[in-house]
N, C-alpha and C positions, 0 to 999 in steps of 0.2 A: 628045230622045227622050221619049215619053209612053206607055210600055207599060201597057196596062190589065190589071189582075190578073184571075185567074179568080175570079168572085164566089163560087162554091161553096167555094173554098178560103180566100180572103181577102175577106170581104164589105166593100164600101165604105160601106154603110149599116147602122146598128145600130138595132134596135127601140127606139122612143122610151121605152117603159116601162123597158126594160133599161138604156138609157143614163142615165135618171134615177136608177136605183139605183146604177150605177157612179159617177155624179157625186157622189151623196150619200156613198158610202163614201170616195171620194177626198177630198172636202171635209173629212170628219171626220179623216182621216189628216193632211191639211194643218194642221188646227187643232192636233192633238197635236204635230206637228213644229214649228209656230210657237211653241207654248208651250215646247218644248224649247230653242229658241234663247235664250229668256230665262234658263232654268236655266244654259245654257252661259255666258252673259254674266255672271250673278251669280257663277258658280264662278270664272271667269277673273279677275274683279275683286276676289275675296277675296285679301287679302295673305297669302301663305305663303312660307316660306323653303325652299330646297332645289331642286335640279334635278328631283327625282322628282315634285314636286307638279303638274307639268303633264301627267303621263302619264294619270291618270284623265280629265282634260278632253279629251285627244286621243281616248281610247276613246269618250267620250260624243259627241264631234263626229262620229265615224264612225257611231255608232248612229243619230243623227238624220239624217245624210245618207242612210243606207240606207232609213230610214223615208220620207224625201222621195222617193227613187227609186221605192219601192214604190207610193206614192201616184200618181205619174205613170203607172206601168204599169197600175194598177187602173183608172184613169180611161179608159184606152184598151183595156181588156179583155184586156191581155196578162198573163193570170193565171199560166200555167205559167212564163214567164220570171221573174215576181215571186217564185216559190217559191225560185229560186236565191238571190235577194237576201235572202229571209226566212231561209233556212238560215244565211247569213252573218251576218245580224242576230242570230240566236239565239247563234251562236258568239261574237260580239263582246259580247253582253249578259252571257253567263255568265263570260267573261273579266273583265269589269268587276265583276260580282257578287263574284267571287273576290278581286279586288284590294281591294275596299272592305270585305270581310267582317272582316278583321283584319290586323294587320301591314302596313298600307297602304304605308308607306315601303319596307319590305323587298321587298314584292312588286312595287312600281313599279320599284325598282332592279333586280330580277330580270329584268323585262321589258327594261329598258335594256341590261343586259349581254347577254341573249339576242339582242336586235336588233343590237347592235354586232358580236357574233361572226358572225352571219349576213351582215351587211354586209361584213365582212372576207373571209369565204369567197367571196362573190359577186365582189368586186372583185379578189381574187387571181387569179381565172381570166383576168384581162386583164393580168397581169404575166408577161412571157416566161419568167423563170427559175423560175416556180412549176410544180409537177407538173400541177396541174389545168389550167393554161394550155396545156400541150402537148396534153392530151387534147382541149381545145376547138378548138385549131388544126387538129388532125388531122380532126376532124369537119367543120370548115369546108372543108378541102381535099378531103375525100371528096365533099362536096356540090357544090363548084364549084372545080376545080383552078386556074382562072384568076382567082379572086377575090382581090384584094389586101386581106388582113385586117390588115396591119401598122398601119394608121391607127387601129385600135380598141384597140391594145395599148400598154402602157407610157406612158400619158398621165400628165402631172405631177399633175393633179387626182386621178387614181386613186390614185397613190402617197401623196399628202397625206391622202386620206380614210383609207387603211389605217393610216397613221402616227397620225392623230388618234384613231381608234377604238382602236388598240393602246395609246396613252398613257392613254386613258380607263380601259381594263381594268386597267392597272397602277397607277392612282392609288389613294390611300388610301381614298377614298370608295367605290370599287367593289371593293377587294381581297377582302373577305370574300365578296361575292356571286360574284365570278369563281372563287374557290377552291371555292365550293359548286357552281358549274356544272361544274367539272372533276371534282369528287367524284361528282356525280350521273352524269355521262357515263361515268365509269370503272366504274359499276355494271353497265353492259352491258344487254342485253335491249332493252326498249322505251326505255330511257334513253340509248341510244347517241347519239341526237340529241335531247336533252331539250327539252321545251317550257319556257317561262319559269315556268309554274305548277307544274312538276314539281320545282323546286328546294326544298330544305328539306323533303324527304319529302312533297311535294305529289302530286296525282293524276298518273298516268303518261300519260294520254291524255284526249281530250275526253269519252269515255264515263265514265271514272272521275271527271272533273271534274263532270259532270252528276250523278252519284251522290252526290258529296260535297256538292253544293249542294241535294240532295234534289229533283232535277228529272229523275229517271230515266224517269218516265212521259212527260214532254215530249220527252225524247231519243228514246224509242222511237216515239212517235206522230207527231212532227213532224220533228225533225232527221234521224232515220234514213230516214223516208219521203221527205223532200225530197232526200235524197242521190241518189235515182234521177234527179232533174232535173239535178243537177250533173254526174253521171258518165255521163249518157246511157244508163242501163241500163233505161230505161222508154220507149223510143221507140215501142214497139208500141201505146202508149195512143193514138197518132194514127190508128189504124185502128179503125173500128167495124163490127161484123157487120151485113150488110144482107140476110141470108137466103140460102138455097141455097148455102151455103159461100162466098159472096162477101163482100167488104168495101168500105167507102168511107172516104175520108180525112176525118177530123174537121176542121172549119174551123180555120184559124189565128186567134188571138185568141179562143179558146174561153173562155167566161165561167164554166164550171163551177168551183166551189170559190172564187169571188170573195169570198163572205162568210167562208169559212174563213180565207183569207189575210188578209183585213181584220181579223178578230177576233184572230188570233194575233199579228199585227203590233202592234195596239193594246195587247194584253195585255203583250207584251214591252216596248214603249216605256214604258208606265205603271209597270211594275215597276222599270225602270231609273231613271225619274224619281224614284220613291219613295226608292230607295237613295241616289241622288245628293243629294237634299234632306236626308235624315236624316244621312248620313255626312259630307257636304261643306259644305252651306249650311243648317244647321238653322234659321237665322233666317227662311228663306222657307217654313217648314212650313205656316203658316196660309194663306199665299198659294196654295200648291199645293193644299191641301185645299179651299179655296173654288173654285178653278178646276175641280178634279176633280168637285166636287159638281154644278156646272153641266153639265160635259161628259158626265157619266155619264147624265144624262137624255136628252141628244141622242143619245148612243151607242146606248142600248137602243131608243129610238124608231126610229132608222135601221135597226137590225137587224130590227125587227118589220116595217117597210115593205119591207125587202129580201127577204122570203120570196117565192120564185117557183118555178114548175114548170120545171125545167131541160129536160125532154123536150119540153114545149110550145114553148119558145123555140128549140130546137135543130133 
């Protein structure tokens, strides 16, 4: 099959000048992501003791993977979808900022306990004698009475995972953190299902975390705004007025806000890099500053060249 798209909705050709801009923005994002892989390598190669020490590296890996994905979307003018990833990038970045700010070991262990508890909850749904399992089975039967769901339940690997995670929570290394999780949960309210950063009287939700990190403006102007893309509460943006009470569908892969997405992504990545270098691999501080000094010039030159009239190109 070779169905041809409707050109007015999904253009097959992009204006050469516009594509040049998108290519430059994407290339710069790729440069930042590429440097991030070096930071990740330096961090992982640093000898540290304790199970908790790999948690910041995993957060950081996720950050640069999101940055890489945004670079691919920007190159192809998929700007609205990239906002969904950018919102996730902001959330991951702030979580890492909080973990590195102080009490890194305690906060990393808090994440591990929170993750183990959620893994146990999820997998218990597939154990027949668990109450949540009965609820899941009834939903499956309501959807399709003839569907044989037994092959998904009571697997040996599921039981082993639950046992392993439960032993972890009961071990001496995690005992204090697990007790703190239960204490926080018993407070009720927003803490009924506490986030990992809520333990030890931490922020109760992401907005409070943003306030704690002194990033309340970023939360309001970017994270909250991009929530509309995640929760599909702003689908009306796909219609533009065409006069006489009529409307027309705005093309898919619309490039408006490409420089905004680019700039915010770059800003978040660089802030994360700075904190990772300062807190985890201070021996690479000079290297980072030298690289940033060169990249900064390219970054602002690209932004200047990327100025365009959206209405003219649309």
